[in-house]
N, C-alpha and C positions, 0 to 999 in steps of 0.2 A: 116353725121355727121361733127358738126359745130366745137367742143370743143375737145381735148383729155386732160383730166387730168390724170396726172400720181402720185402717190403714191410711194416714194423709199423706200425698205428694204428687207431683208433678207428673203425665205421662212423657212419654220418650225417653230413647236410650241417654238421648244427651242430658239428661237429670237422674240417669240411675244410680251414680255414687254421691247426690249430693245430701249433704247431714238434714237436707230439708224432704226427703224422701228418706229418712230410717223407717218412718212409718208403714209404709208398704211392704221393706226390707222384713217387719217385726209379722205383718200378717203372712208374707210369702215363707217365711220359716216357721211361723205358726204350720202352716198348712202342708209344708213337706215333712216337719217329723210327726205331725197327727195324720198323715197319707189322709188328705182332703182331695176331695174330684178335680178333675183339670180345670184349668179359668175359663169360665164362658161370659160373653157380653149379657148385662142387664144392670138396671137399675143408674144409667150413664156413667158405667165406669164395668170395672170385671170382678165376677165372683166365684167362691167357689166354696161347695159345700162339705161340712163331716161333721164328725162328735168328738169331743172331748169328755172322755166320762161319759155320765148319762146325760151330758147334753148335748144338744144339736145345735151348729154354729155355723153362719153365712160370713162368712170373710167376705169385704166389701174395700175396694179401691177405686174411689170415684175418678174417674177419665175426664173430668170438669175443669180441672188445674185449682190450685189448692183455691185461690179467691172466691171459687165456687161450690165447692167440697160439700154442702147442706145440702145441693139440691139432692143430690146422688142417695144421701143419707136419710134425707126426708122421703124419697119415693120408695125405695126398703124397706122404712121405718112402716108407713101406712102401707104399703101393700101384704106386708106381715103382721100385720095392725098389733106394732110394738109399742111400748111405751119408753119413753126418755129411760130408762131406769136397766132397760135390755140393753143399751149402746152404750158399748165399750170402742173409745176413738185412741187408736195408738200414735202419738205426735212426737216430732223435735219438739227439745225446752231448752232456749237459752239461759234458763236460770238454775239450769242444774249442772253440778260438773258433768263433762264427758264420758260417759259410757255407766251413768248412775241411773238408776229406773224408781221410778214414784208412782202410787197412784194414787188419785182422790176423784170425789164424784162432785159435779158442781165446781164452781168457782170462772174467775171471770179467763179471759182471754189472752192477757200480757203479750195484746197486739200478735197474737196469731190469726193472720187471714183464714187458715183453714178451722180454726175452733169458731171466728166470729163470723163464719158466715154457717157452721154446721149450727151454733148458737142459735142466729138468727131463722134458723129452717126448724128447729125440734124443740129449743128452751134449752135451758144450762145445766141440767141435773142429771146428764150423763156421766160416764164414768170415762176419767181419762188414762192411758197409759204414759205418764211424763220421761218421754226419752232424752237426757243430758248429751247438751253438745259442747257445753258451755259456751263462754262468753268472749267475744271476742277482746274485752276490755275497752273500748271507747265506740258510741252509739253508731258513728259514720264507718265502722268495719262489719257490721251488722251483718247487711245486707250480702258484702263479699262472704261472709264466712257462713253462714246459712247457705246460699244457692254456692255454695263449695263443694267439691269432692273430698270425699274421707283421704286422707293423705297415705301412702305407703305403709307410712310408719303407724298407722291408727287400724292398718286391716285385720291384724289379730284378736285387738282387744274388739272391734267391730265385730268380729263372726262370735267370739266369747262369747260376746253381750248377749247379740243373733238368738244365738243356740240355749243359753241358758232364760231367756224370755220365752221361749219355744217349748225346753225341756219342764218349767214349771208353768205350763198358763193350766196346766188341769185347776190349779187354786183361783185364778182368774174366773174360769167355768163355772167353778162352787161357789163362787163371790168372799172368798175368803185373801181379800186383798192383803192384809196385815203379811200372812203366810208368803203367799206369792212376791211379796219385795222383800222378804227373810232370805228364802231361798234364791232371789235371783241373786242379795247380795252375796249368801256365801259361796254359789258358784263364782263369783268372782274374785272372792279375795286373793291376793295374790299369792 
């Protein structure tokens, strides 16, 4: 396995459309668009294998709930003898406008429990695909916002963004983060 791509989220149908689960949604979209294997249990979560371009990729959705995501990531990383640089984590980001997508390597966790757990288990030099969910304006509203479902009015924008992430994933696979961000942004222009 050359790369491990992890979507952060919480398992269970009741969480499926939460903003906090947009990492799960992103890896599901990538799997569908690129014809990955059917989902199977592994590494305390669900995995799908496939290729994007010449890169072999394992998609992982931890089933450990957000606060323990790092356990699953660490298990998969050790099994395949991967380094932090081989790991990409897709997650929701309060500090980005809704449906904006940015990529960075390393950095802080900005209070994100899934990132905090991943960092605790593997270090922080992994690549992050930050998927904007916007900030509700006041810290007292953050939990309800993050753990709230996307609104019906947001569904088209959500589908467009997930399609853009999946459609441009080849650039991530090749390590061209700048081209990925630029092409996703171009696709999402009104």
